[in-house]
C-alpha positions in Angstrom: 111.3 67.5 49.8 110.2 64.2 48.4 109.0 61.4 50.6 109.3 57.8 49.5 106.4 55.6 50.7 106.7 54.6 54.3 107.5 50.9 54.9 106.3 49.3 58.2 108.2 46.4 59.7 106.2 45.7 62.9 107.4 48.1 65.6 109.9 49.7 63.2 109.0 51.8 60.1 111.3 53.4 57.5 111.0 56.0 54.9 113.2 58.2 52.7 112.8 61.9 53.0 115.0 63.8 50.6 118.4 62.1 50.9 117.8 60.8 54.4 116.6 57.5 55.5 114.3 57.9 58.5 113.7 55.0 61.0 110.9 55.4 63.5 110.6 53.1 66.4 107.1 52.5 67.8 106.9 49.8 70.4 104.2 50.8 72.9 103.8 51.4 75.7 107.3 52.5 76.6 109.2 52.2 73.3 111.4 49.5 74.7 114.4 48.3 72.6 113.4 44.7 72.9 115.3 42.0 70.9 112.7 41.9 68.1 112.9 45.7 67.8 116.7 45.6 67.8 116.7 43.0 65.0 114.3 45.1 62.9 116.3 48.3 63.5 119.5 46.5 62.5 117.8 45.3 59.3 116.6 48.8 58.5 120.1 50.3 59.1 121.7 47.7 56.8 119.1 48.4 54.0 119.7 52.1 54.2 123.5 51.5 54.2 123.1 49.7 50.9 120.7 52.3 49.4 122.8 54.6 47.2 120.2 57.4 47.3 120.5 57.7 51.1 123.4 59.8 52.4 122.4 59.9 56.1 120.2 57.9 58.5 117.9 59.4 61.2 116.7 57.3 64.1 113.8 58.5 66.2 110.8 57.4 68.3 107.1 58.3 68.2 104.9 60.5 70.4 107.5 62.0 72.6 109.2 58.7 73.3 112.8 57.8 72.3 113.9 54.4 73.6 113.9 52.5 76.9 115.3 49.3 78.3 113.2 46.1 77.7 111.1 45.2 80.8 113.2 42.0 81.2 116.5 41.3 79.4 116.0 38.4 76.9 118.6 35.8 76.4 119.8 37.0 73.0 119.3 40.7 73.6 122.9 41.5 74.4 124.2 39.8 71.2 121.6 41.7 69.0 122.2 45.1 70.6 126.0 44.6 70.4 125.6 44.0 66.6 123.3 46.9 66.3 125.6 49.4 68.0 128.6 48.1 66.0 126.7 48.7 62.7 125.7 52.3 63.7 129.4 53.2 64.3 130.9 51.2 61.4 128.6 52.2 58.5 130.1 55.1 56.5 126.9 57.2 56.5 126.2 59.5 59.4 123.6 58.3 61.8 121.6 61.0 63.7 119.6 60.4 66.9 116.5 62.6 66.8 115.6 62.5 70.5 111.9 63.3 71.1 111.7 62.2 74.8 113.7 60.4 77.5 117.1 59.0 76.2 117.7 56.8 79.2 119.9 53.8 79.7 119.8 51.9 76.3 118.3 54.9 74.7 121.2 57.0 75.8 123.6 54.3 74.7 122.1 54.2 71.2 122.3 58.0 70.9 126.0 57.8 71.9 126.7 55.4 69.1 125.2 57.9 66.7 127.2 60.7 65.1 124.9 63.5 66.2 122.3 64.0 68.9 119.5 66.5 68.2 116.8 66.7 70.9 113.6 68.5 71.7 113.4 70.7 74.8 111.4 68.0 76.6 114.1 65.3 76.1 116.1 64.0 79.0 119.3 61.9 79.3 120.6 59.6 82.0 121.3 56.2 83.4 118.5 55.5 86.0 118.8 51.8 85.3 122.0 51.7 87.3 120.0 52.0 90.5 118.1 48.9 89.4 121.2 46.9 88.9 121.3 47.5 85.2 124.8 48.4 84.0 125.5 49.8 80.5 126.0 47.1 78.0 126.7 49.0 74.7 129.6 51.3 75.4 128.2 54.1 77.6 131.1 53.9 80.0 133.6 54.4 77.2 131.7 56.9 74.9 130.5 59.2 77.6 134.0 60.2 78.9 135.1 60.7 75.3 132.2 63.0 74.6 131.7 65.0 77.9 134.7 64.2 80.0 135.3 61.9 82.9 133.9 64.1 85.6 130.7 65.0 83.8 130.2 61.3 82.8 130.6 60.1 86.4 128.1 62.8 87.5 125.4 60.9 85.6 125.8 57.9 87.9 123.1 57.6 90.5 121.7 61.1 89.6 118.5 62.3 88.2 118.4 62.5 84.4 119.7 65.7 82.8 117.2 68.1 81.1 117.7 68.9 77.5 119.3 72.2 78.4 121.7 70.6 80.9 122.6 67.9 78.4 123.4 70.5 75.8 125.5 72.5 78.2 127.6 69.5 79.0 127.9 68.6 75.3 125.9 65.4 75.6 123.3 66.8 73.1 124.6 68.7 70.1 121.5 70.8 69.6 118.0 71.4 71.0 115.4 72.0 68.3 111.6 72.3 68.1 111.5 70.0 65.0 114.2 67.4 65.4 113.5 65.7 62.2 113.7 68.9 60.2 116.9 69.8 62.0 118.3 66.3 61.4 117.4 66.5 57.7 119.4 69.8 57.4 122.4 68.2 59.0 122.1 65.0 56.8 123.1 67.0 53.7 126.2 68.5 55.2 127.5 66.4 58.1 129.8 63.4 58.3 130.8 60.6 60.6 131.9 61.4 64.1 132.7 58.1 65.8 133.2 58.6 69.6 135.1 55.3 69.8 137.9 57.0 67.8 138.1 60.0 70.1 140.5 60.4 73.0 139.1 60.5 76.5 138.5 64.0 77.7 140.4 64.0 81.0 140.4 67.1 83.1 141.4 67.9 86.7 142.3 64.8 88.6 141.0 66.2 91.9 137.7 67.1 90.3 137.4 63.6 88.8 138.2 62.1 92.3 135.5 64.3 93.9 133.0 63.2 91.2 133.8 59.5 91.8 133.5 59.9 95.6 130.2 61.7 95.3 128.8 59.1 92.9 129.8 56.2 95.2 128.1 58.0 98.1 124.9 58.5 96.0 125.0 54.9 94.9 124.2 53.7 98.4 126.0 50.4 98.0 124.4 49.5 94.6 127.2 47.6 92.9 126.0 48.4 89.4 126.4 52.1 90.1 129.7 52.0 91.9 131.3 49.8 89.3 130.1 51.9 86.4 131.4 55.0 88.0 134.8 53.3 88.6 134.9 52.1 85.0 134.2 55.6 83.7 136.9 57.0 86.0 139.4 54.6 84.5 138.5 55.1 80.9 141.7 57.0 80.1 143.9 54.1 81.2 142.7 51.7 78.6 141.7 51.6 74.9 138.1 51.8 73.8 138.0 48.1 73.0 139.6 47.1 76.3 137.1 49.3 78.2 134.2 47.9 76.2 135.3 44.4 77.2 135.5 45.3 80.9 132.0 46.9 80.6 130.7 43.7 79.0 132.2 41.5 81.8 130.6 43.7 84.5 127.3 43.6 82.8 127.3 39.9 82.4 128.3 39.4 86.0 125.7 41.7 87.5 122.7 41.5 85.2 121.2 38.4 87.0 122.7 39.1 90.4 120.6 38.8 93.6 121.1 42.5 94.0 119.7 43.3 90.6 116.7 41.0 91.2 116.0 42.7 94.5 116.2 46.2 93.1 114.0 45.4 90.1 111.5 43.6 92.3 111.1 46.7 94.4 110.5 48.8 91.3 107.8 46.4 90.2 106.4 46.3 93.7 105.7 50.1 93.6 103.7 49.5 90.4 101.7 46.7 92.0 101.0 48.9 95.1 99.2 51.4 92.8 96.4 48.8 92.4 94.2 48.8 95.4 91.4 46.1 95.8 87.9 47.4 95.4 88.9 50.9 94.2 88.6 50.4 90.5 86.5 53.2 89.0 86.3 55.1 92.3 87.1 58.8 91.8 88.9 60.7 94.5 87.4 63.9 95.9 88.9 67.3 94.9 91.3 68.8 97.4 91.9 72.5 96.9 92.6 73.4 100.5 94.1 71.3 103.3 94.3 71.8 107.0 96.7 70.4 109.5 95.9 70.2 113.2 99.1 70.7 115.2 102.3 72.5 114.3 104.7 70.2 116.2 107.4 68.2 114.5 105.1 66.0 112.5 102.4 68.6 111.8 105.0 71.1 110.5 106.6 68.5 108.3 103.2 67.4 106.9 102.2 71.1 106.2 105.5 71.7 104.4 104.9 68.6 102.2 101.5 69.7 101.3 102.5 73.3 100.5 105.6 72.2 98.5 103.2 70.3 96.2 101.2 73.5 95.6 98.4 73.1 98.1 97.2 76.1 100.2 97.5 74.9 103.8 95.9 76.1 107.1 97.8 74.9 110.2 95.7 75.0 113.4 97.1 75.5 116.9 95.7 76.0 120.3 97.1 79.4 121.3 98.8 82.5 119.9 102.1 81.3 121.5 101.9 77.8 120.0 100.9 79.2 116.6 104.0 81.5 116.7 106.2 78.5 117.6 104.6 76.6 114.7 105.4 79.3 112.2 109.0 79.4 113.5 109.3 75.6 113.2 108.0 75.7 109.6 110.3 78.5 108.7 113.2 76.5 110.2 112.4 73.5 107.9 112.4 75.7 104.8 115.6 77.4 105.8 117.2 74.1 106.3 116.1 72.9 102.9 117.3 76.1 101.4 120.7 75.8 103.1 121.1 72.2 101.8 120.4 73.3 98.3 117.1 71.4 98.0 115.1 74.5 97.3 115.9 78.1 96.3 115.1 81.2 98.3 112.4 82.0 95.8 110.9 78.5 96.1 111.1 78.8 99.9 109.1 82.1 99.9 106.6 80.6 97.5 106.0 77.6 99.8 105.7 79.8 102.9 103.1 82.0 101.1 100.8 79.0 100.9 100.9 78.3 104.7 98.7 80.0 107.2 99.3 79.1 110.9 96.4 80.2 113.2 94.7 79.5 116.5 91.3 80.4 114.8 89.7 77.0 114.2 86.8 78.5 112.4 88.7 78.6 109.2 88.7 74.8 109.0 85.2 75.0 107.6 86.6 75.6 104.1 89.1 72.7 104.1 88.6 69.8 101.8 90.9 67.6 103.8 92.0 67.9 107.5 95.0 66.0 108.9 95.1 65.7 112.6 98.8 65.6 113.8 98.5 65.8 117.6 100.7 63.6 119.8 100.0 59.9 120.1 97.3 59.9 122.7 93.8 58.4 122.0 92.0 60.8 124.3 93.6 63.9 122.7 93.0 62.7 119.2 89.4 61.8 120.0 88.6 65.2 121.4 90.1 66.8 118.2 87.8 64.7 116.0 84.8 65.5 118.1 85.6 69.2 117.5 86.2 68.6 113.7 82.8 66.9 113.5 81.3 70.3 114.4 83.5 72.5 112.4 84.6 70.7 109.2 82.3 70.8 106.2 80.1 67.7 105.6 82.1 66.2 102.7 85.6 66.9 104.1 88.1 64.0 104.4 89.2 63.7 108.0 92.6 62.0 108.5 94.5 61.1 111.6 98.3 60.9 111.6 98.9 58.0 114.0 101.5 55.3 114.2 99.8 52.8 116.5 96.4 53.9 117.6 93.1 52.3 116.6 91.7 54.4 113.7 88.3 52.7 114.2 88.0 54.2 117.7 89.1 57.6 116.5 86.5 57.4 113.6 83.7 56.7 116.0 84.5 59.9 117.9 84.3 61.9 114.6 80.6 61.1 114.3 81.1 60.4 110.5 83.3 57.3 110.4 83.0 57.0 106.6 85.0 60.2 106.2 87.9 59.1 108.4 91.2 57.6 107.2 94.6 57.1 108.8 97.7 58.7 107.4 100.8 57.4 109.1 103.6 59.8 108.0 107.2 58.9 108.8 109.5 61.4 110.5 110.7 63.7 109.2 107.4 64.0 107.2 108.7 66.4 104.6 111.6 64.1 103.8 110.4 60.5 104.2 108.7 59.1 101.2 106.7 56.3 102.8 103.1 56.9 103.9 100.9 54.2 105.4 97.3 54.9 104.4 95.1 53.2 107.0 91.7 52.0 105.8 89.4 51.8 108.8 86.4 49.5 108.8 84.0 52.2 107.7 86.3 54.3 105.5 84.4 55.2 102.3 86.0 54.1 99.0 86.1 57.7 97.8 87.9 58.8 101.0 90.5 56.1 100.6 90.9 57.0 96.9 91.4 60.7 98.0 94.0 59.8 100.5 96.0 57.8 97.9 95.6 60.5 95.3 96.8 63.2 97.8 99.8 61.0 98.8 101.0 60.7 95.2 100.4 64.4 94.6 102.8 65.3 97.5 105.4 62.8 96.3 104.8 60.0 98.8 104.7 56.2 98.3 101.3 55.2 99.7 100.9 51.7 101.1 97.4 50.7 102.2 97.1 49.0 105.6 94.1 47.9 107.6 93.6 48.6 111.3 95.7 46.7 113.9 98.2 47.7 116.6 101.0 49.4 114.6 99.5 48.7 111.2 102.1 47.1 108.9 105.4 48.7 109.8 105.3 49.3 113.5 103.6 46.0 114.2 106.5 44.0 112.5 109.1 46.4 113.9 107.8 45.7 117.4 108.5 41.9 117.1 111.9 42.7 115.5 112.8 44.9 118.5 111.4 42.5 121.0 113.6 39.6 119.7 116.6 41.9 119.5 116.1 42.4 123.3 115.8 38.7 123.8 119.1 38.2 122.1 120.7 40.8 124.4 119.3 39.2 127.5 120.4 35.8 126.3 124.0 36.8 125.7 124.6 39.3 122.8 125.6 42.9 123.4 123.6 45.8 121.9 126.6 46.6 119.8 127.0 43.0 118.5 123.4 43.1 117.3 123.6 46.5 115.7 126.8 45.6 113.9 125.4 42.3 112.7 122.3 43.9 111.2 124.4 46.8 109.7 126.6 44.1 108.1 123.4 42.6 106.7 122.6 46.0 105.2 120.4 47.8 107.6 121.0 51.5 107.8 121.1 51.3 111.6 120.6 48.6 114.2 117.6 48.6 116.6 119.5 49.9 119.6 121.0 52.8 117.8 117.5 53.6 116.4 116.0 53.4 119.9 118.6 55.8 121.2 118.0 58.2 118.4 114.2 58.2 118.8 114.2 58.2 122.6 113.6 55.2 124.9 110.9 57.0 126.8 108.4 56.9 123.9 108.3 53.1 123.9 108.5 53.0 127.7 105.3 55.1 128.0 103.6 52.7 125.6 104.7 49.6 127.5 103.3 51.1 130.8 100.0 51.8 129.1 99.8 48.2 127.9 101.0 46.5 131.0 97.6 45.6 132.3 96.7 43.8 129.0 100.0 42.1 128.3 99.7 38.4 127.8 101.4 36.6 130.7 102.7 34.0 128.2 104.8 36.5 126.4 108.4 36.8 127.5 109.0 40.3 128.8 112.5 41.9 128.9 112.9 44.6 131.6 116.2 46.0 130.3 114.8 49.0 128.4 112.7 49.9 131.5 115.8 49.7 133.7 117.6 52.1 131.4 114.7 54.5 131.5 114.6 54.3 135.3 118.3 55.2 135.2 117.4 58.3 133.1 119.2 56.7 130.1 116.6 57.9 127.5 118.9 57.9 124.5 121.0 60.6 122.7 119.0 63.4 124.2 120.2 62.5 127.7 123.7 61.6 126.7 123.1 57.9 127.1 120.7 55.1 126.3 121.8 51.7 125.1 125.1 53.5 124.3 127.1 56.3 125.8 127.4 59.5 123.7 130.6 61.5 124.0 131.2 64.5 121.8 128.5 63.2 119.4 130.2 59.7 119.2 128.3 56.5 120.0 130.3 54.3 122.3 129.6 51.0 124.1 128.5 51.7 127.6 130.1 49.9 130.6 127.2 51.0 132.7 124.7 49.3 130.4 126.9 46.2 130.3 126.6 46.1 134.1 122.8 46.5 134.0 122.5 43.8 131.4 124.7 41.4 133.4 122.9 42.0 136.6 119.5 41.4 135.0 120.8 38.1 133.4 121.8 36.9 136.9 118.5 38.0 138.4 116.6 36.2 135.7 119.0 33.2 135.9 119.6 33.4 132.1 122.4 31.1 130.9 124.5 33.4 128.7 125.4 32.1 125.2 127.2 33.5 122.3 125.7 34.5 118.9 127.4 34.8 115.5 126.4 37.7 113.2 124.7 35.1 111.0 122.7 33.8 114.0 121.5 37.3 114.7 120.7 38.1 111.1 118.8 34.9 110.6 116.7 35.3 113.8 115.7 38.9 113.0 114.8 38.0 109.4 112.8 35.0 110.6 110.7 36.9 113.2 110.0 39.7 110.7 108.9 37.4 108.0 106.8 35.4 110.4 105.0 38.5 111.7 104.7 39.7 108.0 102.9 36.4 107.2 100.5 37.1 110.1 99.9 40.5 108.7 99.0 38.9 105.3 96.8 36.3 107.0 94.8 39.0 108.8 94.6 41.0 105.6 96.2 44.0 107.2 98.4 44.1 104.1 97.2 43.0 100.7 100.6 42.0 99.4 103.9 40.6 100.6 105.5 43.2 98.3 103.7 46.0 100.2 105.4 44.9 103.4 108.8 45.0 101.7 108.1 48.5 100.4 107.2 49.6 104.0 110.5 48.2 105.4 112.8 49.4 102.7 111.3 52.9 102.6 110.5 53.4 106.3 112.7 51.2 108.5 116.1 51.1 106.9 115.8 47.5 105.6 118.5 47.0 102.9 117.1 47.7 99.4 119.8 45.4 98.0 117.9 42.5 99.8 114.5 43.5 98.5 112.7 43.6 101.9 112.0 41.0 104.6 109.5 38.9 102.6 111.6 38.9 99.4 114.8 38.1 101.4 112.9 35.2 103.1 112.0 33.7 99.7 115.7 33.8 98.7 116.7 32.3 102.0 114.1 29.5 101.9 110.9 29.3 103.8 111.7 25.9 105.4 114.9 27.2 107.0 113.1 30.4 108.1 110.3 28.3 109.7 112.8 26.3 111.7 114.3 29.5 113.0 110.8 30.8 113.9 110.1 27.6 115.9 113.3 28.3 117.9 112.2 31.9 118.3 108.8 30.7 119.6 110.6 28.6 122.3 112.5 31.7 123.4 109.8 34.3 123.1 106.6 32.5 124.0 103.2 33.9 123.2 103.2 36.2 120.2 106.1 34.5 118.5 104.3 31.4 117.3 104.7 30.4 113.6 102.2 31.9 111.2 99.8 29.4 109.6 100.6 30.9 106.2 104.3 30.5 106.7 103.9 26.9 107.9 101.7 26.0 104.9 104.0 27.6 102.3 107.1 26.1 103.8 105.5 22.6 103.9 104.4 23.0 100.2 107.8 24.2 99.1 106.4 27.5 97.9 107.3 31.2 98.3 105.5 34.4 99.3 106.0 35.6 95.7 104.1 32.6 94.4 101.4 33.1 97.0 101.1 36.7 95.9 100.8 35.8 92.2 98.0 33.5 93.0 96.2 36.0 95.2 96.8 39.0 92.9 96.8 37.9 89.3 98.4 41.1 88.0 101.6 40.5 90.0 
């Protein structure tokens, strides 16, 4: 087959092989279809359309890449891409997409504009950009239901990308071949045009389509781009292709620069920034071939399952034969639950279980490369375990403590080898929650920190580095959030009003519903331990103590801040009486709060404490704080996290609210010096971060 000399035009090259014009896109690192690439691709298409020796056109990418969205949508990108996709459909020569990697978002849209889609077995197809607020802009909502049907098209919304096999089964890909160019060349000599815009919508069972739509809306978790895209696909049969395309364009234009899209895309970038940890450049992590977990309670079992699911052999250490047996049953229960929910197969469950050994024989810990202590939150208990590990663990083993509040420096001292100790604050349930605070103690060796981060990513976690303080990043800020929520109750709001206001803001749950779920006795025990060291200048609310004394410990006792009847959460008249009596005793003048008052107060105190966390270098970045709260504490992702939301709200207004909160809360609620400085200078946390970390 003759090959005409290849012509390169920047990131797009073209050649003629036989009777086919082949266009190769090479725009590293991600092969993004930026505006300049679109313009060059459009030019190449028009040239091949005019070339009488070319009977078909093949579009492909290089090195296992097809096409991705540009990192940021440029001003003229929509106009250029619209022209590009119109040309692909209107030229009379068949255009074949030779898909050599992910066909996602704009890559999928381009393939849909083509007449045939031939893919390698490693190719994927989907619309992940929807969950970043990026709606289709080139006809996916109209071409997909015409190609694979309404229900299948909706199923792509807010879902993982399809594999090549799955895409072929649904009809999204026409063929899967080892050599897509060779296969495309074969088709180019016999195939013709197949414009999806001219096909009728494939409409099936109305009930199935309704179920698909309901499921997609649920998966979307409130992301407008995803819900509106699913709705538009569902309605494809009720309008013409051009009418649907116009609606798609209107939605895209309305949402592309929305606050929601900015927040979602910011969080995506924040995860990339979090991968860069100061002072770890060039530091290699240690090899971890065998892990051990001390404790097979709720946290330990979840941690062990996470490790084993990632392929690691795991030893789980318990104190007695009885507790080891209970641990095995707990681990088996987790796997059975995952199997029942469809997350894993029976075969996968057995495979994971085969990697887990639960034993009371601590001698086997000598072979572990990493040991994670997961005993309950008591410094004396954890210290005694680390003293034991110092004697039993091999000299170069990484020793980690799973703690949510305790001083990792004190625990490290007990280990006798402080450089080997790191904190790993898993969130419950540990086998489900993605967030992992990696706590760098004062003497943690760089290689140990690097190992902890490497392990976290290996087991599918989002690791955020924190330094040592009471509660690290998340629980420290959450404590001030909860404290001010209690001030609001004592000053006149009801627990229900606060929870409802914060849920309206976008929180998954309000603080009082969360307390009831986790149990009020946990925080009560902590308050009693700290009573002797509490600053007398800090306002103290006794309401949660009074509830605990009345045996209202939350859901597990049938009542906490709320009553629980047949599993339903209801406002409690008894709690209302306790609150009112305490207000009278404290001579508190009751006032009313609007939902906006509550939202502003909580955001302000969270941002203020976050600024203190930055000042003290507990967290390296404001964006790390946002990742912690979105992924671990139910802060609405659509608002980007407390620091991002504060930037949008305006630091001057937030500072004024913090000053009011200081008057109410006393010691511990004072404005952060960083917040004051940035507000006075008219700057944002994002600007501060860009100056502090040049790569962000």
